[in-house]
DRENKOLMAR-273110 format. One record per residue: x, y, z of N, C-alpha, C in turn; residue in three letters. Coordinates in steps of 0.001 Angstrom, whole numbers, padded with zeros to 6 digits, always signed. Layout:
% residues N
XYZXYZXYZALA...
//
This chain:
% residues 268
+177137-040722-044497+176365-040541-043266+176213-039054-042971UNK+175000-038616-042627+174728-037212-042366+175438-036756-041103UNK+176091-035606-041171+176778-035072-040005+175745-034553-039000UNK+176112-034471-037709+175171-033964-036700+174641-032578-037022UNK+175489-031688-037511+175047-030332-037831+174067-030323-039003UNK+174349-031155-039995+173439-031233-041135+172099-031797-040709UNK+172133-032832-039881+170878-033407-039401+170092-032386-038589UNK+170772-031588-037776+170083-030571-036986+169403-029549-037897UNK+170104-029140-038952+169512-028187-039895+168278-028787-040568UNK+168369-030062-040957+167227-030730-041582+166066-030867-040600UNK+166388-031163-039350+165346-031306-038335+164638-029978-038085UNK+165410-028900-038008+164815-027582-037800+163910-027198-038969UNK+164366-027493-040186+163554-027214-041365+162282-028057-041353UNK+162408-029320-040965+161253-030212-040905+160219-029709-039909UNK+160672-029293-038732+159751-028796-037712+159110-027479-038166UNK+159859-026638-038862+159300-025389-039369+158191-025665-040383UNK+158415-026620-041283+157383-026982-042266+156189-027609-041563UNK+156462-028464-040565+155383-029067-039774+154500-027992-039141UNK+155127-026971-038547+154368-025893-037914+153542-025129-038938UNK+154112-024922-040125+153390-024220-041191+152166-025012-041638UNK+152330-026319-041780+151187-027164-042167+150111-027129-041089UNK+150518-027270-039838+149563-027300-038728+148788-025997-038639UNK+149507-024878-038644+148858-023575-038507+148154-023159-039784UNK+148834-023330-040911+148279-022868-042177+146983-023545-042537UNK+146887-024852-042309+145664-025570-042643+144491-025084-041808UNK+144743-024739-040556+143680-024235-039686+143221-022862-040138UNK+144161-021997-040511+143810-020651-040937+143062-020642-042262UNK+143364-021613-043115+142661-021702-044398+141208-022101-044180UNK+140982-023044-043271+139626-023539-043011+138789-022488-042288UNK+139407-021765-041323+138671-020789-040523+138751-019408-041171UNK+137598-018789-041376+137564-017465-041981+137716-016345-040956UNK+137635-016685-039663+137791-015704-038596+138441-016375-037403UNK+138759-015569-036392+139375-016127-035204+138390-017035-034477UNK+138946-018012-033765+138125-018995-033068+138897-019472-031845UNK+138194-019790-030787+138878-020279-029594+139381-021694-029839UNK+140435-022057-029130+140959-023420-029255+139925-024434-028799UNK+139094-024044-027811+138049-024934-027326+137070-025284-028446UNK+136652-024268-029203+135737-024506-030315+136426-025304-031420UNK+137669-024953-031688+138401-025607-032775+138534-027100-032543UNK+138799-027497-031308+139085-028897-031015+137821-029734-030893UNK+136660-029071-030733+135408-029817-030562+134537-029832-031813UNK+134791-028958-032773+133914-028847-033950+134066-029991-034946UNK+135290-030427-035142+135521-031465-036141+136938-031972-036057UNK+137270-032898-036942+138613-033471-036936+139663-032438-037344UNK+140772-032458-036655+141884-031537-036945+142720-032129-038077UNK+142247-031961-039300+142910-032576-040446+144319-032022-040644UNK+144518-030751-040308+145849-030177-040438+146856-030849-039523UNK+146423-031176-038308+147301-031867-037364+147651-033254-037896UNK+146630-033938-038433+146867-035268-038999+147823-035195-040184UNK+147616-034219-041056+148495-034062-042207+149921-033738-041811UNK+150069-032881-040797+151408-032520-040326+152117-033733-039718UNK+151361-034567-038991+151951-035779-038408+152402-036742-039496UNK+151594-036892-040534+151971-037754-041656+153228-037237-042344UNK+153335-035926-042458+154538-035320-043043+155773-035688-042224UNK+155668-035597-040900+156799-035942-040040+157202-037401-040211UNK+156217-038283-040256+156516-039712-040398+157176-039996-041743UNK+156736-039311-042785+157329-039500-044098+158783-039044-044117UNK+159041-037875-043539+160410-037367-043501+161306-038299-042688UNK+160818-038743-041533+161620-039636-040690+161930-040937-041411UNK+160961-041435-042178+161173-042675-042929+162180-042474-044057UNK+162021-041390-044811+162928-041118-045917+164347-040835-045416UNK+164462-040137-044296+165777-039798-043749+166389-040941-042939UNK+165596-041979-042705+166042-043134-041919+166452-042732-040503UNK+165621-041883-039914+165838-041516-038517+165137-042552-037657UNK+165880-043524-037201+165300-044627-036433+165531-044495-034937UNK+166029-043338-034507+166363-043144-033094+165440-042112-032440UNK+164156-042178-032776+163204-041175-032301+162486-041596-031024UNK+162768-042777-030528+162209-043183-029247+161021-044116-029317UNK+160735-044681-030491+159609-045612-030604+160056-046995-030133UNK+160090-047148-028833+160544-048372-028202+159953-048411-026804UNK+159995-049574-026179+159489-049662-024813+160463-048967-023870UNK+159960-048453-022756+160844-047764-021804+161952-048677-021303UNK+163128-048095-021072+164264-048848-020542+164868-048119-019353UNK+164857-048733-018182+164146-049977-017863+162661-049691-017655UNK+161840-050726-017605+160410-050530-017407+160133-049843-016072UNK+161038-050019-015109+160868-049372-013803+160893-047854-013909UNK+161416-047329-015021+161466-045876-015179+160077-045265-015309UNK+159071-046089-015572+157705-045577-015673+157221-044984-014355UNK+157863-045345-013257+157455-044774-011970+157713-043276-011921UNK+158566-042782-012824+158853-041359-012876+157653-040556-013370UNK+156623-041230-013856+155414-040555-014327+154462-040208-013195UNK+154870-040424-011949+153941-040259-010831+153375-038843-010732UNK+154214-037814-010956+153710-036448-010817+152732-036076-011936UNK+153068-036304-013217+152052-036061-014247+150779-036865-014024UNK+150914-038096-013508+149734-038918-013250+148839-038293-012190UNK+149439-037709-011153+148650-037024-010122+147908-035831-010719UNK+148587-035084-011568+147946-033962-012250+146739-034444-013055UNK+146934-035529-013788+145855-036028-014645+144666-036503-013821UNK+144928-037122-012683+143832-037552-011812+143049-036345-011300UNK+143768-035309-010873+143098-034114-010360+142319-033395-011460UNK+142942-033240-012629+142256-032574-013735+141078-033405-014234UNK+141258-034731-014257+140170-035600-014687+138972-035515-013760UNK+139238-035450-012453+138145-035315-011491+137431-033984-011677UNK+138205-032925-011936+137606-031609-012177+136759-031619-013440UNK+137269-032271-014480+136524-032346-015735+135224-033111-015560UNK+135258-034170-014760+134052-034964-014532+132978-034152-013821UNK+133413-033214-012969+132460-032418-012190+131976-031183-012941UNK+132832-030610-013782+132498-029321-014394+132300-029371-015899UNK+132755-030428-016561+132657-030494-018020+131217-030481-018514UNK+131021-029873-019678+129669-029734-020229+129533-030298-021641UNK+130517-031029-022100+130472-031529-023466+129618-032784-023571UNK+128952-032933-024719+128211-034145-025008+129153-035241-025464UNK+128618-036441-025614+129450-037592-025937+130142-037432-027284UNK+129435-036843-028273+130041-036658-029597+131231-035709-029524UNK+131071-034613-028785+132159-033650-028643+133321-034257-027860UNK+133028-035078-026860+134085-035716-026074+134905-036646-026959UNK+134234-037399-027813+134946-038290-028739+135827-037477-029683UNK+135293-036348-030168+136065-035495-031068+137297-034942-030365UNK+137128-034522-029109+138261-034018-028335+139301-035117-028139UNK+138850-036329-027842+139767-037447-027625+140592-037735-028877UNK+139948-037745-030030+140655-038020-031286+141658-036908-031592UNK+141194-035657-031477+142057-034531-031829+143244-034381-030878UNK+143007-034560-029588+144121-034424-028637+145104-035584-028775UNK+144612-036756-029156+145525-037873-029421+146435-037540-030599UNK+145854-036934-031644+146666-036552-032799+147656-035450-032444UNK+147208-034484-031645+148097-033390-031237+149256-033932-030399UNK+148942-034800-029432+149986-035370-028593+151014-036133-029407UNK+150539-036935-030344+151451-037702-031200+152277-036772-032069UNK+151619-035800-032714+152293-034929-033672+153328-034031-032994UNK+152953-033397-031885+153878-032485-031225+155057-033224-030595UNK+154796-034368-030014+155908-035127-029428+156859-035634-030501UNK+156307-036105-031619+157160-036566-032707+158010-035424-033241UNK+157425-034220-033327+158154-033068-033853+159285-032645-032926UNK+158981-032500-031624+159946-031889-030719+160778-032900-029936UNK+160126-033826-029247+160887-034807-028464+161326-035996-029290UNK+160910-036039-030560+161353-037083-031465+162366-036550-032461UNK+161891-035870-033494+162760-035431-034583+163752-034359-034136UNK+163275-033313-033455+164198-032236-033075+165180-032699-032003UNK+164695-033393-030973+165596-033883-029931+166575-034909-030497UNK+166120-035748-031423+167002-036739-032023+168189-036112-032720UNK+167990-034891-033263+169088-034193-033934+169898-033348-032966UNK+169208-032646-032080+169883-031735-031150+170867-032471-030252UNK+170464-033622-029757+171319-034320-028784+172616-034829-029405UNK+172642-034964-030734+173868-035386-031407+174764-034197-031766UNK+174165-032988-031808+174911-031827-032289+175323-030849-031191UNK+174634-030878-030039+174879-029880-029003+175139-030538-027654UNK+175783-029819-026740+175889-030296-025360+174502-030402-024739UNK+174444-031036-023573+173138-031359-022998+172260-030144-022735UNK+172709-029204-021898+171825-028117-021493+171419-027193-022640UNK+172326-026791-023534+171864-026010-024687+170823-026761-025522UNK+171038-028071-025707+170083-028860-026475+168746-029006-025766UNK+168805-029272-024479+167592-029432-023672+166746-028166-023701UNK+167391-027023-023494+166669-025756-023453+166191-025333-024842UNK+166957-025647-025871+166547-025309-027231+165257-026038-027603UNK+165199-027329-027347+164003-028100-027687+162796-027610-026883UNK+162996-027356-025593+161897-026903-024742+161424-025509-025153UNK+162372-024631-025493+162014-023282-025922+161290-023310-027269UNK+161733-024172-028169+161067-024291-029464+159639-024788-029292UNK+159452-025758-028410+158114-026269-028125+157228-025175-027541UNK+157788-024370-026655+157004-023293-026077+156680-022205-027089UNK+157684-021771-027849+157494-020632-028746+156493-020907-029857UNK+156388-022153-030298+155465-022444-031385+154016-022193-030960UNK+153746-022213-029663+152382-021970-029180+151990-020501-029279UNK+152958-019616-029460+152618-018205-029662+151782-018037-030927UNK+152014-018912-031908+151287-018796-033170+149801-019105-033026UNK+149393-019608-031846+147962-019779-031603+147231-018441-031670UNK+147983-017341-031517+147374-016008-031589+146754-015760-032960UNK+147306-016374-034013+146732-016213-035346+145369-016890-035449UNK+145142-017885-034609+143867-018609-034619+142853-017952-033688UNK+143323-017606-032470+142408-017077-031453+142306-015562-031470UNK+143316-014866-032017+143330-013418-031982+143750-012858-030634UNK+144268-013697-029744+144641-013268-028390+146146-013500-028184UNK+146931-012461-028420+148382-012586-028306+148824-012823-026864UNK+148214-012102-025925+148603-012264-024522+148318-013682-024048UNK+147142-014189-024403+146795-015556-024012+147714-016581-024640UNK+148073-016355-025911+148976-017276-026592+150366-017233-025974UNK+150792-016052-025530+152099-015933-024887+152126-016701-023567UNK+151022-016639-022824+150921-017410-021585+150973-018900-021893UNK+150269-019318-022948+150305-020718-023365+151726-021135-023721UNK+152471-020241-024372+153845-020548-024763+154723-020766-023537UNK+154561-019916-022517+155343-020078-021293+154985-021388-020599UNK+153695-021677-020518+153258-022932-019898+153794-024138-020661UNK+153789-024032-021996+154281-025134-022821+155780-025329-022625UNK+156525-024234-022473+157953-024353-022219+158212-025097-020911UNK+157488-024718-019862+157723-025328-018549+157297-026790-018537UNK+156116-027084-019077+155695-028484-019130+156563-029267-020103UNK+157041-028591-021168+157900-029252-022142+159221-029704-021551UNK+159733-028969-020570+160955-029403-019893+160716-030726-019171UNK+159544-030849-018533+159212-032105-017853+159022-033231-018861UNK+158341-032942-019975+158130-033957-021002+159459-034477-021543UNK+160384-033559-021822+161672-033976-022380+162481-034756-021352UNK+162411-034331-020097+163129-035049-019046+162621-036487-018926UNK+161319-036666-019000+160740-038012-018938+161127-038810-020180UNK+161143-038141-021320+161592-038782-022569+163027-039296-022417UNK+163877-038494-021786+165280-038875-021598+165404-040022-020607UNK+164696-039920-019508+164855-040912-018443+164239-042264-018799UNK+163150-042267-019571+162534-043541-019965+163135-044090-021253UNK+163904-043238-021986+164479-043603-023286+163406-044048-024279UNK+162226-043472-024118+161105-043813-025001+160221-042590-025165UNK+159714-042401-026375+158811-041288-026634+157357-041666-026371UNK+157087-042948-026258+155706-043420-026145+155021-042968-024855UNK+155655-043124-023673+154959-042684-022455+154573-041213-022478UNK+155467-040370-022983+155156-038946-022953+154145-038576-024032UNK+154064-039323-025113+152978-039108-026072+151631-039339-025403UNK+151565-040393-024606+150317-040717-023908+149992-039658-022867UNK+151001-039250-022082+150790-038219-021076+150348-036911-021728UNK+151013-036516-022800+150706-035263-023496+149265-035277-024022UNK+148897-036342-024693+147552-036427-025251+146497-036428-024151UNK+146748-037168-023075+145784-037234-021981+145672-035895-021271UNK+146807-035217-021096+146813-033891-020489+145916-032940-021284UNK+146140-032852-022602+145328-031971-023438+143845-032355-023365UNK+143576-033649-023338+142196-034131-023301+141480-033632-022048UNK+142073-033849-020884+141392-033459-019645+141354-031941-019494UNK+142365-031229-019999+142348-029769-019927+141198-029211-020759UNK+140997-029744-021956+139899-029267-022796+138542-029626-022192UNK+138446-030801-021593+137188-031164-020938+136920-030242-019760UNK+137949-029937-018991+137784-029016-017871+137393-027628-018365UNK+138033-027178-019434+137737-025863-019988+136342-025747-020553UNK+135725-026871-020891+134377-026817-021459+133358-026331-020447UNK+133732-026369-019154+132807-025898-018130+133023-024452-017752UNK+133971-023792-018408+134261-022398-018084+133254-021468-018748UNK+133190-020256-018239+132308-019235-018795+132752-018904-020207UNK+131820-018921-021152+132155-018684-022564+132164-017208-022936UNK+131930-016304-021969+131943-014876-022252+133346-014431-022639UNK+133458-013393-023484+134782-012913-023888+135623-012533-022678UNK+136893-012874-022730+137788-012573-021619+138079-011085-021565UNK+138252-010554-020373+138590-009151-020203+140035-008931-020649UNK+140381-007679-021011+141737-007412-021516+142844-007798-020550UNK+142567-007723-019247+143612-008052-018284+143504-009479-017754UNK+142710-010318-018436+142537-011701-017975+143839-012491-018063UNK+144756-012038-018913+145999-012790-019104+146823-012847-017816UNK+146663-011848-016936+147437-011859-015697+147021-013016-014792UNK+145717-013232-014691+145246-014360-013892+145580-015676-014570UNK+145535-015687-015924+145912-016883-016665+147389-017207-016446UNK+148217-016172-016414+149650-016368-016191+149901-016932-014799UNK+149251-016352-013800+149437-016815-012428+148991-018262-012284UNK+147816-018572-012831+147311-019938-012738+148217-020901-013496UNK+148689-020482-014667+149550-021344-015470+150854-021660-014776UNK+151473-020640-014168+152734-020858-013461+152515-021770-012260UNK+151412-021575-011556+151110-022435-010409+150891-023878-010851UNK+150299-024041-012040+149993-025384-012529+151225-026080-013085UNK+151981-025383-013934+153097-026032-014628+154443-025824-013940UNK+154505-024874-012996+155757-024635-012291+156325-025874-011612UNK+155508-026620-010845+156025-027848-010236+156514-028859-011259UNK+155833-028958-012407+156289-029864-013459+157650-029424-013997UNK+157810-028121-014170+159081-027581-014650+160224-027946-013708UNK+160019-027721-012415+161045-028043-011426+161302-029546-011368UNK+160247-030330-011497+160403-031781-011493+161228-032239-012691UNK+160966-031621-013844+161736-031971-015030+163211-031667-014868UNK+163530-030505-014312+164939-030163-014087+165576-031132-013101UNK+164833-031546-012105+165368-032486-011117+165648-033853-011745UNK+164799-034260-012675+164976-035566-013320+166271-035647-014128UNK+166760-034511-014600+167984-034517-015413+169082-033717-014722UNK+169113-033788-013404+169957-032920-012596+171446-033190-012729UNK+171821-034403-013109+173256-034686-013223+173493-035742-014297UNK+174764-035972-014575+175138-036872-015669+174719-038313-015395UNK+174703-038703-014135+174371-040087-013805+172919-040409-014169UNK+171979-039542-013778+170565-039858-014003+170165-039686-015468UNK+170923-038879-016208+170578-038718-017625+171529-039502-018524UNK+172197-040500-017980+173110-041327-018760+172402-041917-019966UNK+173070-041877-021102+172490-042436-022310+171627-041474-023086UNK+171633-040191-022716+170750-039238-023392+171094-039053-024865UNK+172330-039315-025243+172690-039185-026658+172247-040384-027488UNK+171967-041495-026834+171657-042724-027570+170657-043540-026763UNK+169454-043698-027287+168410-044421-026568+168757-045886-026344UNK+169662-046425-027129+169986-047844-026984+170929-048092-025826UNK+171471-047010-025268+172404-047144-024156+171662-047622-022915UNK+172209-048591-022235+171648-049077-020984+172673-048904-019888UNK+172358-048078-018906+173296-047813-017829+173476-049064-016976UNK+174694-049340-016521+174943-050547-015728+174045-050675-014511UNK+173624-049542-013922+172796-049615-012727+171322-049821-013046UNK+170963-049770-014342+169552-049848-014696+168945-051190-014378UNK+169745-052233-014265+169197-053531-013941+168663-053561-012509UNK+169187-052642-011673+168656-052534-010322+167582-051443-010231UNK+167263-050854-011386+166254-049794-011396+166922-048434-011486UNK+166275-047500-012148+166818-046154-012319+166843-045409-010993UNK+167858-044563-010828+167867-043665-009688+166731-042686-009873UNK+165874-042425-008853+164729-041539-009029+165153-040097-009233UNK
//
């Protein structure tokens, strides 16, 4: 049986290769920098699909069956999705009013963001969290997974050519990633957060399609940072609150664990 430390090393290596496939395939196809908006609407993200297949193959070969592919336990824990759901309703309404994409581009965005949501959640809240939680105490493991999820977004600078913008994306991803992981822990399932993640990316890209396509000014990152913190800051705080003590995060080391109080519903 693989030791927790060995599994963590394998998981880190797997996620590193996954990131290389995701980024490398995009850089090979694109001969110059391109905005993420253009990238996600032009065609299928084959690199994302390939990277997701790689993760599934590794998980199957390694027999990692504790990645969260199960229904939420208890089902009442789905009520914890109320805050992300409010965000999605607001962003969806904004996208409906300001979005400028045609039906073909919308379908392409839907397919690509679904693949991104599945692939990124499987990498971080599935494979990496599945290893980290067995090898580390709670808070170091929680912050490591969230920081890894955030930092990988810095590499978007190789695609867009905008390091400051990618750094802002990384910070936003870290803060939202804390909420995603907290929901993953509290529902004991990776499926709800895969759906939330994919839907979030979908409505954000639709909303962004209505923005001015002119090149951003050099100091635009400051306004992007302020807006990002205002947007994801509440999610970050909500995520920390969801895992605030040992009682509410009971069973975080093992998804099959059912807390005695869960039959009466999870503590909010």
